[in-house]
C-alpha positions as CSV (number, residue, x, y, z in Angstrom):
1,X,29.4,-7.6,2.8
2,X,26.0,-6.1,3.4
3,X,26.1,-3.7,6.4
4,X,22.7,-3.1,7.9
5,X,21.4,-0.1,9.8
6,X,20.3,-0.9,13.3
7,X,17.1,1.0,14.3
8,X,14.0,0.8,16.4
9,X,10.7,1.0,14.5
10,X,7.4,1.9,16.3
11,X,4.5,-0.5,16.2
12,X,2.3,-0.3,13.0
13,X,-0.6,-2.1,11.4
14,X,-0.7,-3.5,7.8
15,X,-3.8,-4.4,5.8
16,X,-3.2,-6.7,2.8
17,X,-3.6,-10.1,1.2
18,X,-2.0,-13.2,2.7
19,X,-0.7,-16.5,1.5
20,X,0.9,-19.4,3.4
21,X,3.7,-21.3,1.6
22,X,7.1,-22.8,1.9
23,X,10.3,-21.7,0.2
24,X,10.3,-24.8,-2.0
25,X,6.7,-24.2,-3.1
26,X,7.3,-20.4,-3.6
27,X,10.4,-21.1,-5.7
28,X,8.6,-23.6,-7.9
29,X,5.2,-22.0,-8.2
30,X,5.8,-18.3,-7.6
31,X,3.3,-18.1,-4.8
32,X,4.4,-14.7,-3.5
33,X,4.8,-13.2,-7.0
34,X,1.2,-14.3,-7.7
35,X,0.0,-12.9,-4.4
36,X,1.5,-9.5,-5.3
37,X,-0.2,-9.7,-8.8
38,X,-3.5,-10.3,-7.1
39,X,-2.9,-7.6,-4.5
40,X,-2.0,-5.0,-7.0
41,X,-5.4,-5.5,-8.7
42,X,-7.2,-4.8,-5.5
43,X,-5.1,-2.6,-3.2
44,X,-7.2,0.5,-3.9
45,X,-10.0,-1.1,-1.9
46,X,-7.9,-0.5,1.3
47,X,-9.2,2.4,3.4
48,X,-7.1,4.6,5.6
49,X,-3.7,4.0,3.9
50,X,-1.1,5.9,5.9
51,X,1.4,6.3,3.0
52,X,0.5,5.1,-0.5
53,X,4.2,5.4,-1.5
54,X,5.3,2.6,0.8
55,X,4.1,-1.1,0.6
56,X,5.1,-4.0,2.8
57,X,5.8,-7.7,2.5
58,X,5.4,-9.2,6.1
59,X,6.7,-12.6,6.8
60,X,6.3,-14.8,9.8
61,X,6.8,-18.5,10.5
62,X,3.7,-20.7,10.7
63,X,5.2,-24.0,11.9
64,X,8.6,-25.6,12.4
65,X,8.4,-27.5,9.1
66,X,9.2,-24.4,7.0
67,X,5.7,-23.0,6.4
68,X,5.4,-19.2,6.6
69,X,2.9,-16.5,6.1
70,X,3.5,-13.6,3.7
71,X,1.3,-10.5,3.6
72,X,1.5,-8.0,0.8
73,X,0.0,-4.8,2.1
74,X,0.0,-1.1,3.2
75,X,0.2,0.5,6.6
76,X,-3.1,1.9,7.8
77,X,-4.3,4.3,10.4
78,X,-7.2,2.1,11.4
79,X,-8.7,-1.2,10.6
80,X,-12.5,-0.6,10.8
81,X,-13.0,-1.2,7.1
82,X,-11.1,-4.3,5.8
83,X,-12.0,-5.5,2.3
84,X,-13.2,-9.0,1.9
85,X,-10.3,-11.4,1.4
86,X,-7.9,-9.1,3.2
87,X,-6.3,-9.4,6.6
88,X,-4.7,-7.0,9.1
89,X,-1.5,-7.6,11.1
90,X,-0.2,-5.6,14.0
91,X,3.6,-5.4,13.9
92,X,4.9,-4.6,17.4
93,X,7.7,-2.1,18.2
94,X,11.0,-3.8,17.7
95,X,14.7,-3.3,17.0
96,X,15.6,-4.2,13.4
97,X,18.7,-4.8,11.3
98,X,17.8,-3.1,8.0
99,X,19.5,-4.5,4.9
100,X,19.3,-2.8,1.4
101,X,18.9,-5.2,-1.5
102,X,20.0,-3.6,-4.7
103,X,19.2,-4.9,-8.2
104,X,16.9,-7.4,-9.7
105,X,14.9,-9.5,-7.3
106,X,16.3,-12.6,-9.1
107,X,19.2,-12.4,-6.6
108,X,17.0,-11.7,-3.5
109,X,17.5,-15.3,-2.2
110,X,21.3,-14.5,-2.0
111,X,20.6,-11.5,0.2
112,X,18.4,-13.5,2.5
113,X,21.0,-16.3,2.6
114,X,23.7,-13.8,3.6
115,X,21.5,-12.4,6.4
116,X,20.5,-15.7,7.9
117,X,23.5,-17.9,7.2
118,X,26.4,-15.4,7.6
119,X,25.4,-12.0,9.2
120,X,23.8,-13.4,12.3
121,X,26.9,-15.6,13.0
122,X,29.2,-12.6,13.0
123,X,27.0,-9.7,14.2
124,X,26.5,-10.3,17.9
125,X,22.8,-10.2,17.4
126,X,20.2,-12.9,17.4
127,X,16.9,-13.2,15.7
128,X,13.9,-12.0,17.8
129,X,11.1,-14.5,17.6
130,X,7.4,-13.6,17.8
131,X,7.2,-10.7,15.4
132,X,7.6,-10.2,11.6
133,X,10.5,-9.8,9.2
134,X,9.4,-7.5,6.5
135,X,10.3,-6.0,3.1
136,X,9.7,-2.3,2.6
137,X,9.1,-1.0,-0.9
138,X,9.2,2.7,-1.5
139,X,10.2,5.1,-4.4
140,X,13.5,3.3,-4.7
141,X,11.8,0.2,-5.9
142,X,11.8,0.4,-9.7
143,X,10.4,-3.1,-10.5
144,X,11.4,-6.7,-10.0
145,X,13.8,-6.9,-13.0
146,X,15.3,-3.4,-12.8
147,X,19.0,-3.5,-12.1
148,X,18.7,-0.1,-10.3
149,X,16.0,-1.1,-7.9
150,X,16.3,-1.1,-4.2
151,X,14.2,-2.6,-1.4
152,X,14.7,-2.8,2.3
153,X,14.7,-6.0,4.4
154,X,13.8,-5.5,8.1
155,X,14.9,-8.3,10.4
156,X,13.9,-8.3,14.1
157,X,16.9,-8.5,16.4
158,X,17.9,-8.8,20.0
159,X,21.3,-8.6,21.7
């Protein structure tokens, strides 16, 4: 069983590239993987990166039919110079359950299934609407296929 850390994270702003997809489309066409490939070719265009060692994958629902937005990006100090084709997202202060996914990203879907299908039912918390779930990638991230890689999944919560 994955035991999350519960913590409050202050508001922050991310600049990055965005796609809108569904789980089905992403699984069949690799939409998010392709977004990261495109982003990694252009991320150096972002000005005012707060910490170049930490990148984010922000996720938010677009509609009730399963469409969601995903932004690959970096936290920035200010948004006065946003490269063409990039967006910025303000993430509000929030309480989060922070899960550690260990190992290849091939099994990432299992981690998300656990969080949303099991953990919420037994945790005493509920999902907080109106903000972002996000993935945090830092020095522990060794690559998508590395069995020793770690990434962190932040899920907004309320009691």
